[in-house]
Every structure is written in structure tokens, then in C-alpha cells.
N, C-alpha and C positions, 0 to 999 in steps of 0.2 A: 568085803574081805576081813575087816576088823571083827565082825560078829562070828565069822567062821573060825578065826583064831581063838576067840573067847569062849567058844562052845565047850572047850575042854577044861574050863576053869582059868584061874589066873595065868597070865602069860609072862614068862621070864624073858627079859631083854638082856642087853649086855651091860658091861661096866665101862670104866674110864678108858679113854684112848690116849689122852696126852701123856699120862704117866707111863703108859705101856710103850709109847714111841720114844720117850726120853730114855727108858731102859734099853732101847735098841739103838741108841746113839744120836737121837735128835738133840741138837744143841739149843739151849735156852735162847730165845730171841729169834730163832729161825722159824720159817713158815712151815707148820706141820703139813698143810695141805699140799705143798709142793712135792712132798715125798711121794704122792701118788704118781708123779712122773719120774722122779729121780731114784726112789727106793721102793718101788711097788712090792717087791718081795717082802720087805719088813712090814709094810702096811698090811699085807695079806696074812702075815704071821699073827698080827694082832686080832684081825677078824676071825681067823681060823681057830685061834685059841678060845675065843668066846663061843664059837659053835660047838667046839669039843667039850666045853665046860657045861653045855646045856642050854645056851641062849636059843630061844625060839624066834627071836627078832634080833638082828645086829644092825648097827648104824653104819655110817660111812665116814671116811676121813675127809669131810667137807665142811666142818663146822665154821671155819673161817674163810670159806672160799667164795664169798661175795666179792663184787668188784671193789667196794670201798676197803675191804680188808686186804685184798690181794695187791691193791695199789701201794700199800705201805712196803711191800717187798718187791715192787717193780714188776709185778706179775699180772697187771690188769688186762693184758692182751691174751691171757691164757685162762680166763674164767671158764669157758665152755670145756676146754680140754681137761682141766683139773677136775672139775665136777663129774664129767663123764667117766674119767678114769677111776675116781673114787667109788662110784657105784659098781663099775665093772670088777674092781678088786674084790669088794665085799660079795658080789655075786659069785665070783670064782670060789671064795672061801666058803660060802654058804652051801654051794653045790646042791641046792634043793633041800637042804636040811633045816634052813632057817629063812625067814623072810628078811628082805633088806629095806630098811626104812632109812632114807637119805636125810642127813643132818643139815639144817640151816640155822646158823647162829646169828646173833646181833651184828649190826654193821660197824659198831665201834663209834658211831657218830650220833650225837644227841640232837634230836629234832628241836627240842625246847631251846637249845642254844643258838640255833640258826646255822649250825655247821653243815646241814644239808636240808633239802626240801622234801616234803612228802612225795612229790613227783619223781625226784631223782632216786629216792630210796625205793619206791615202788618199782622203778625201772630196773634197779639193781637186783631186787629180789625176783622179778620176773625172769631176768636173764639167767640167774642161778637155778631157779626152779625148773625152767625149761631144759637146761642141760642135765639136771638130775633125772628128769623124766625120760629124756632121750637115752640116758645111760642104762635104763631099765629098772629104776627103783620101783618097789612095790608100793611105797607110801613115802610121805615127806613128814619129817619131824621138825617143827619150828621150836627151838629150845633155848633155854637160858636167857629169856627176855625179861627185861626190867620195865621197859616203856610199853604200855598197852597200845599206844598209837603205832609204834613201830611193829609190834607183834601183829596187829591187825593187817598192816600192809603186807607183811610176810605170808600171813595165812591166805590173803586174797590172791597173792601170786602163786602160792602152792596149789590153791584150789583150782586155779585156771588151767592146771595141767590135767585135771580130771582124776588125779590120784587121791586116795584117802589122805587126810591131813590131821596130825597130832599137833597141838599147840601148848607149849609149856612156859610158864613164868617162873622166876626165881624169887622166892619169898625169904629174905634174909634181913629185913629192916623192921624198925619199930621195937618197942620193949619186949614184945612176945615173938619177934621174928616171924610175923605173919602178914607182912606187907612187902611189896617190892621196893626197890630203891626210890621209885617215883610215887610211892604211897598207895599202890593198888592192892585191894584185899583179894582173897580167893574168891569171894562171892562176885566182886566186880569183874574179875578175870573170867570166871566161868560164863557169866552172861555175855560179855563182849566177845569173847573168842568163839562161842557158839553162834552168836549172831554174824560174826565174820565168815563162818563157814567151816570151822573146825569140826571134824568127826569125833575126835577125842580131845580132852583137855587134861592138863596136869601141871606138875612142877618138877624141876630138877635143880640140883646144885644148891649152894647157899648155906646148907647146914647138914648136920648128921641126921640119921634115920629117925632118931627119937622125936624130932620136931615134925616129922612128916605124917604122924598119926593124925594130928589135929588138922593139918592141911588137907589130907586125903578126905577126911570126914566132912570138911566144909565144902570142898569141891564137889563131892558126891551129892551133898544136900542141896547145893545151889543149881543143879541142872540135871539133865538126863543123858549126858554123854559119858562114855567109858572114861575112867581116870587112869592116867599114866604118872607113875612115880619113879624117880631115880634120884636117890639120896647120896650124899657124900659119905665117906668112911670116917664119920666124926669130924672134928676140926683138927687141922694140922698143928704140929709143934715145930718151931724152928730149931734145927740142930745143925750146927756148923754152917749156918747161913742157908740151909736147905729145908724145905717143907717136908716133914716127916709125918705120915699118917699112922696112928698107933692103934686104931680100932681093929680087932681081929675079924676075920671072915665069919667066925662062929657067933660072935657077939652081934654083928650086923644081921646075920640070917636069923638069929633068935627073935628079932624085932619085926621080921617081915610078916608073920601071921597077924600081928596087931594092925599093921598098915593095910593088909588085905581085908581084914574084918572091918576097918574103917571105911573101905570103899574102893581101894585100888584094884584095878583090873590088869594093869601092866606093871611089873615091878623089876627094877634093875638097879645099877649103881652109877654114881657119877664120880667126881674127883676122889682119888685115893683108892678106889675099888679096882679089882683085877679079876682075871678068870677064876681065881680061887674063891673070891666072894660069890661069883655067879654059881659056881658049883655048890657052894654051901647053901645058897638060896634055893637052888633046884632040889637039893636033898631034903631041906626043911619042908618045902611045900609038898614033896612027894610023900612025906610021912603024914 
């Protein structure tokens, strides 16, 4: 299915979900994923806005919907319900115009600290991945991972569903911002994620699009999997206690051809980006 998508050239994905939900009333500290049950109409507005902006692939509002993350909000008994609803909402919004790739984010627990065990983490990811598949996802995206061991567990869980799997790490550390928080390089990530069963590899979040040219090039050179890139809208500035993203959609889109030339097959946005960014990216690539 990924190769069919890529047959027409670079694929445009979606942008940020968190900032779009905050704009629609989500309060800081509240569980975004719970909105799949309490405010499905507003979640669908976000998904539909990306489809209308030109996204060929949209994600789901399930980034933090694993059992460890939902436990923090007293929602551990609703894992399956929240994940299935997230996929169903994005499918309604897509209405056949875009593919729905379900989002799986990190657990928020560090294996290295002993806060959880590999067995418990694997079980949590299997539970989430199964619910996403039951909801009707076209593929699963394991994203914003810093710990390669955790990423591999998530990829294995997603792989067990039989769906295509995209696996993404966040490179935001080291003097060149080319390592994960745990010290993993793009080359190490590419090899380990492909070995774990990822059909596509990539990176999201952590820095602005300028830094993703080098990351895309290194991921491409390190393996034979399609490369998925979702960059932030630069780095935020704190204004009146709030994070404000100052990069314009036009500036972001102007750098997309360089990211594609470096090896990116899927291109979208992460923190601070919006449907306007995706529309600008689509227009830039169409030219």
C-alpha cells in the first residue's frame, strides 16, 4: 500500500493535532485522546481541515492513547474504545480522499529507569495497536520516539496487526541535534527499525524543518525503506507564558523541496504547523 501511495511522487501528510485541538478549546493538562469520546465533532474538524488542505495521509487523535498514558487521566479502562473511536473519526473525515495512518506515541515511561518492563510495555502497545487495527486504520505510525528499545517494542506490536508500519524517532540532542535523547543516531535508528519490521522509517518533532534536510539524507543513505519526515514550525518563543510558533507556512514550504531532494518520501508537519502549512506544502510540491 505504501508503494501505491508513493507511485505519484512525494506524499503530503498532515500537520500538528495538539495545537489545533487547543484552538478548539482543549485545556492544557487535559487528555487530548479523551476528546475522541467527549468531543468527536471537534476532533473531526481537525482531521477534515487537513484533508481539505491537501493531505494525502492523515493521522488519528491517538498519540497518547496507550494504557500507561491513559492511566494518568483515569482512563485505563477505555483504551480500546478511545483508539477505535480515533480511527473512526479520521476515517469519516477522510471519506476516501486520504489514507488514515493511526498514531502511536511513546508511553511516557523510561525502560532504563525501571519504571516499566519490556514485557509490560509490549503488552500495552499490543493492546493499542490491536484497537487501532480494529478501528479500520490503513497503517500505523509509531512516532516521536526517543528510546530505540521502546520504539522496537511498538513496531513489533504494530507489525503483528498485519498493517504497514511507519517508525519515527525524534532527533533533538547532541551539538548538531542529530541524536535522540538516548543518543541514537539516524543510522542506528534506520537499521534497528527496519530490522524490527518497519516498512518506512523517519523522524518527526524536535526541531524546525531546516534540520531535517541532513536527517532525511542520513536516513535515506542508511537503508532501503521509504523516509517519513514531519518537522516542527521552527522553535517556539514564549510570549505571555505561552509557546508561540513564528515560522510562516510559506517559509516552511520553501524548504520542503530540499527535504524531498535529500530523500524524504512522505512530508508533513509537527508541532506548530496547521492546515495552512499543509496547503502551502502541497502548492510548493505541485509546482
